[in-house]
C-alpha positions as CSV (number, residue, x, y, z in Angstrom):
1,M,-48.0,-64.6,-75.7
2,T,-48.1,-61.9,-78.4
3,D,-50.8,-61.8,-81.0
4,S,-48.4,-62.9,-83.7
5,E,-47.3,-65.9,-81.5
6,S,-51.0,-66.9,-81.0
7,S,-51.9,-66.6,-84.7
8,T,-48.8,-68.5,-85.8
9,S,-49.5,-71.3,-83.4
10,R,-53.2,-71.6,-84.4
11,F,-52.0,-72.2,-88.0
12,D,-49.6,-75.0,-87.1
13,V,-51.7,-77.5,-85.3
14,I,-52.8,-80.6,-87.3
15,G,-51.1,-82.9,-89.6
16,N,-48.8,-81.0,-91.9
17,P,-48.2,-77.9,-89.8
18,G,-48.3,-75.2,-92.5
19,L,-51.0,-76.8,-94.5
20,V,-53.7,-79.0,-93.1
21,G,-53.8,-77.2,-89.8
22,T,-54.0,-73.8,-91.6
23,V,-56.9,-74.9,-93.8
24,R,-58.6,-76.6,-90.9
25,A,-58.4,-73.4,-88.7
26,A,-60.1,-71.5,-91.4
27,L,-62.6,-74.2,-92.0
28,E,-63.6,-74.2,-88.3
29,L,-64.3,-70.5,-88.5
30,A,-66.3,-70.8,-91.7
31,N,-68.3,-73.8,-90.3
32,A,-69.0,-71.6,-87.2
33,S,-70.1,-68.8,-89.5
34,I,-72.4,-71.1,-91.6
35,A,-73.9,-72.6,-88.4
36,A,-74.8,-69.1,-87.3
37,D,-76.3,-68.2,-90.8
38,P,-77.3,-71.4,-92.5
39,I,-78.7,-69.4,-95.5
40,E,-75.0,-68.6,-96.3
41,E,-73.8,-70.9,-99.2
42,T,-70.7,-72.9,-98.8
43,D,-67.9,-73.3,-101.5
44,S,-68.1,-76.7,-102.9
45,V,-64.3,-76.6,-103.4
46,V,-64.0,-76.9,-99.6
47,A,-66.0,-80.2,-99.6
48,L,-63.9,-81.4,-102.5
49,W,-60.7,-80.6,-100.6
50,Q,-61.9,-82.4,-97.5
51,Q,-62.5,-85.5,-99.7
52,W,-59.2,-85.1,-101.4
53,N,-57.3,-84.6,-98.1
54,A,-58.8,-87.7,-96.6
55,A,-57.9,-89.8,-99.8
56,H,-54.5,-88.2,-99.8
57,A,-53.9,-89.1,-96.1
58,K,-55.0,-92.7,-96.9
59,T,-52.6,-92.9,-99.9
60,V,-49.7,-91.6,-97.9
61,E,-50.4,-94.1,-95.0
62,L,-50.5,-97.0,-97.5
63,C,-47.4,-95.8,-99.3
64,R,-45.4,-95.9,-96.0
65,K,-46.8,-99.3,-95.2
66,Q,-45.8,-100.6,-98.7
67,Q,-42.4,-99.1,-98.3
68,R,-41.9,-100.8,-94.9
69,L,-42.9,-104.1,-96.3
70,E,-40.7,-103.6,-99.3
71,S,-37.7,-102.9,-97.1
72,Q,-38.6,-106.0,-95.0
73,A,-38.8,-108.2,-98.2
74,I,-35.5,-106.9,-99.4
75,R,-33.8,-107.6,-96.1
76,M,-35.5,-111.1,-96.0
77,A,-34.2,-111.9,-99.5
78,N,-30.8,-110.5,-98.9
79,S,-30.3,-112.2,-95.6
80,A,-31.3,-115.6,-96.9
81,N,-29.1,-115.2,-100.1
82,G,-26.1,-113.9,-98.3
83,A,-25.6,-116.8,-96.1
84,D,-22.9,-119.5,-96.7
85,G,-25.3,-121.7,-98.6
86,A,-26.9,-123.4,-95.6
87,V,-30.1,-121.3,-95.9
88,P,-32.3,-122.0,-99.0
89,E,-32.3,-119.1,-101.5
90,I,-35.4,-116.9,-101.3
91,T,-36.3,-114.8,-104.3
92,W,-37.5,-111.2,-104.2
93,Q,-41.0,-112.3,-105.4
94,D,-41.1,-115.0,-102.6
95,A,-40.0,-112.6,-99.9
96,A,-42.5,-109.9,-101.2
97,K,-45.5,-112.5,-101.0
98,T,-44.3,-113.7,-97.5
99,V,-44.5,-110.1,-96.0
100,G,-47.6,-109.0,-98.0
101,Y,-45.8,-106.4,-100.1
102,C,-47.9,-107.2,-103.3
103,S,-51.2,-106.6,-101.6
104,A,-50.0,-103.5,-99.9
105,K,-48.7,-102.2,-103.2
106,E,-52.1,-102.9,-104.8
107,A,-54.0,-101.2,-102.0
108,E,-51.6,-98.1,-102.4
109,D,-52.2,-98.0,-106.2
110,K,-56.0,-98.2,-105.7
111,A,-55.9,-95.5,-103.0
112,A,-53.8,-93.3,-105.3
113,A,-56.2,-93.7,-108.1
114,E,-59.1,-92.6,-105.8
115,E,-57.0,-89.6,-104.7
116,Q,-56.4,-88.6,-108.3
117,K,-60.2,-88.8,-108.9
118,F,-60.8,-86.3,-106.1
119,A,-57.9,-84.2,-107.2
120,A,-59.3,-83.9,-110.8
121,A,-62.7,-82.8,-109.3
122,L,-61.0,-80.3,-107.0
123,W,-58.9,-78.7,-109.8
124,N,-61.8,-78.5,-112.1
125,A,-64.2,-76.9,-109.6
126,P,-64.2,-73.1,-109.6
127,A,-63.6,-71.6,-106.0
128,R,-66.3,-69.3,-104.9
129,S,-64.5,-67.9,-101.8
130,A,-61.1,-67.2,-100.3
131,L,-61.5,-70.5,-98.3
132,G,-62.0,-72.4,-101.5
133,V,-58.7,-70.8,-102.9
134,C,-57.0,-71.8,-99.7
135,A,-58.1,-75.4,-100.0
136,K,-56.8,-75.6,-103.6
137,L,-53.5,-74.0,-102.7
138,A,-53.2,-76.3,-99.8
139,A,-53.7,-79.3,-102.0
140,I,-51.1,-78.1,-104.4
141,I,-48.5,-77.6,-101.7
142,E,-49.3,-80.9,-99.9
143,D,-49.1,-82.9,-103.0
144,G,-46.2,-81.1,-104.6
145,Q,-43.5,-80.5,-102.0
146,W,-41.2,-83.4,-100.9
147,S,-41.3,-82.6,-97.2
148,E,-43.4,-80.7,-94.9
149,E,-40.9,-78.0,-94.4
150,C,-39.4,-78.1,-97.9
151,P,-37.1,-75.1,-98.2
152,D,-36.8,-75.2,-102.0
153,F,-38.6,-72.6,-104.2
154,P,-41.6,-72.1,-104.5
155,W,-42.8,-74.1,-101.4
156,P,-41.9,-71.6,-98.7
157,Q,-43.4,-68.8,-100.7
158,L,-46.6,-70.7,-101.4
159,R,-46.9,-71.7,-97.6
160,S,-46.5,-68.0,-96.8
161,I,-49.2,-67.0,-99.4
162,L,-51.6,-69.7,-98.0
163,A,-51.0,-68.5,-94.4
164,D,-51.7,-64.9,-95.6
165,L,-55.0,-65.9,-97.4
166,V,-56.1,-67.9,-94.2
167,R,-55.4,-64.9,-91.9
168,I,-57.5,-62.8,-94.2
169,E,-60.2,-65.3,-94.3
170,Q,-60.1,-65.6,-90.5
171,A,-60.3,-61.9,-90.0
172,Q,-63.3,-61.6,-92.4
173,E,-65.0,-64.6,-90.5
174,T,-64.4,-62.9,-87.2
175,A,-65.8,-59.6,-88.5
176,R,-69.0,-61.2,-90.1
177,P,-70.9,-61.9,-86.8
178,A,-70.4,-58.3,-85.8
179,K,-71.7,-57.0,-89.1
180,K,-74.6,-59.4,-89.1
181,E,-75.7,-58.3,-85.6
182,Q,-75.7,-54.7,-86.9
183,N,-77.8,-55.7,-89.9
184,P,-81.4,-56.8,-89.0
185,E,-81.8,-58.8,-92.3
186,H,-79.1,-61.3,-91.0
187,R,-80.8,-61.5,-87.6
188,G,-84.0,-63.1,-89.0
189,A,-85.9,-60.0,-88.5
190,T,-89.1,-59.8,-90.5
191,S,-90.0,-56.8,-92.6
192,E,-93.0,-54.6,-91.7
193,H,-94.8,-55.9,-94.9
194,E,-94.9,-59.6,-93.7
């Protein structure tokens, strides 16, 4: 496997291949760097992205459930009303209650409101690192494009920019331990005056 093949596959691993996996790959490197040097501050935008991403995933899951139940209620109402009159008429509202559509829609709306709360915090927080910028960009792409591999402008271009930023961040994270080992201040060495 060539270097370009291994770096590409590392970006396309979890959830939405070009987005969540890309940011998670960079997060793993950043977390390893922070564990090695706990004094290094983290970017609060990354934590906000993690909260937003979890809320977004929950909203998407509940939306899909609500859509399945909506389809089921429509089929139920149509099949009951399409018979030759032998089956009692079922209204859309009755079918929706029977399959649990209304409570699923309410849960989706509640999750979407929670997601929007995290999104507002994410957009309003200033990024302090390339990883923070990656997190914000990933959220924009995830929320804005209509499919994971959306070919329409500007989504492929934004995914490409995100992949570039993550590659830069990963290269910097990989280079940091080597620089820290060369610098005694990062190894916890004490000065002669202590």
